[in-house]
Structure formats: C-alpha cells, structure tokens
N, C-alpha and C positions, 0 to 999 in steps of 0.2 A: 457457553462459547465463547465468551469473553475472554476468561480463565485460559480457555487451549490455546486461543490465537495470542493471549500475551505469553503463556509459558513457550511458544513456539518462537515468538518475536525475540525473547531472550537471547535463544542461542546467536541471534545475531550479535550480540556484545562481542563475541569470539571473532565475530570475522568483521570488525569493522572498517579495517583497509579493502574489503572486497566491495567496491563499490563500480559502477557501471555509470561512467558518466551520459549524460543525455546531450541533447542537442545544444549547439551554442545558444545563448539568450537571444541572439538575434535571427535565427532562423526558426520561420514558422513551423510548426507540429501539427500534422491533420487533425492530431485528438485533442486540442485546446479548447474547441468549441466543446465538446462533449465533458472535459473536465469541468469546465465552468457550468455547464449545467447539472452534474452530478454534484458538484459543491455548494450550489444553489438548495438543490432538493435537499442535501444532509442539513445543511442549514436549517429549513424548515421540518423537514420528517425525520431526521436524525436522532438517535437514542445519547443520552448523556453517556458519557464512557470516559476511558482514559488513556493513554498509552504510558508505558511505565519508564522511570526517568533511566535505566539501563539501557530500554531499546533506542530510545530519543538519542541517548549518547552515542550508539552503534551507528545511526542512522545521521549524525553530524546535527542534530534539531536541539539539543538539550538544552533546557532554561540554566540560568546561570545559576540559581539557587540549588540547581540537581533535584527539583521537584517533579512529579510525574506531570506529564501534559493533558489538560481536559482537551475532549475530542466528541463530535457530534459523528455517530455511526450507526450503519444498519448491516444486518446479515442476513443472508437467504442459505437456506440448505436444498439440493434437490436431492435425489434417492442416491445420488455418489459423491457430491462435490459441495462444500461448505465455502461461500463467499462472504468476508468483511471488507468492508470501506469506509475509512476514517477521514476526517475532515480535521486539522490540526490547527491550532490557534496561529501560526505563523502561515495559515493558507496554505499549506502542502496536504497533499492527501496520500494517503497509504494504502493499496489495496493488498488482500492477502484470500490465497486461493488453495484449501486443502483438497488434493488430489485423494482419489479413492486408495493409490498404492501407498499412502503415506507420504507422499513430496508436497511440502508447502512452499508454495510462490509469494514473493513478496515485490511490490512494484511502489516505490516511494518517487512522487512526482512532485511538480510543482504548477500552480496554474499559469504561469507566465512561460515558462521552458519545458514541460511534459516531463518526460521519464529522467529521473536521476539515477537511482539504482534499482536495479533487479537482481535478487537473490532469488536461492532455491535451496532449502531445508531438506536434507533426504533424511530417513530413517537411519538411525545410529548415531545422529547428532553432528553430521557432516554438512557445512553449508558452503554452497558454490555460487560463484558470480555467473549470470548466463549472459553467454554471448551476445554482444550486441545486435544482430538480426532477430535471433530467437526471442531476445527480450523485448524491443520494440512490437515485433508480431504479437506476442502474447500480451504485452501490456495496450495494444490497440485494442485487442479483442477484450478484454475487461473492460475497458473504457467503453466500448461499444457495449457490453453486457448492462453495466449501471447505466449508460444512457437510456437503454430501453427500459430499465427497472423506474427510474426517475420521471420517466414519459408516462407508463401505463399504472404508476400506483398514485 
C-alpha cells in the first residue's frame, strides 16, 4: 500500500506548480478541529512511514538536506476505495484517496490553515488541480471519514 501511494505521489513532481491555495490563515475552517483530532490519533496509533523527498519537494515541504520525510500513517481499504492519511514532521497532513476507476486524489493540509493543495492523478499520468469548490467539499468529506476512524478505533 505504501509503495503504491508513494509511486502515485511521485506523479506530483511534474505538477509542483499545480496548487490549490487554501483559506487565508486568519480564516477559520470548519475542518480544523477534525484535522487536529486525526493528527493526535495518528501520533498515537499511526504506523511509521515516510514521504519521498521528490514528493515533498512537489508539495513545497522538502527538507533542506533533500532526505525523505518521516511520517505517521494509517490506511484503510474497503471493497473499492483505498485511503491513506499521513502526519508529516511539520505537522501538515496528506490524505490520499484511490478511487476504483483509477483516479487518485491528494489533499495536503495544515493543522492551522486547513486545505493547501488538492490534486487528482488520472490514469495515464495526468495530474490536475481540483477546482476550489470541489476540493473543499471532498477534503471536508475526507476529514470527516478520518475523524470517524479516529473516534471508533
């Protein structure tokens, strides 16, 4: 699961400029409490993992020395969808959702500012930025999914 997620995330390298800015830092986002709850859960119950250096660069969170970033992560699969959540050392979070038709959605967020980037990787190595309304709606749904997992595990 981690290899697949990292392989798909490498596609982001080609689209480093495709970012969806989140809400301004002084605006409160409704998902912030949920993000903090999920982050706390990942700190305690997450498995050790990492985010590749290339992907970290594409997300704008690379280490100065260019090394991979350690992460605390969890993943769940139901019959048709794979989900992975990662808590990164800078306390930002990355959510990945692989849909059954092959599209993979990525949501990069911070605990203080909410959604920062939302991208979709489509079959055929195409990476696109999500429109702001769609990105916020799907991101909120993802935060609710993980908040429920944290509360019930």
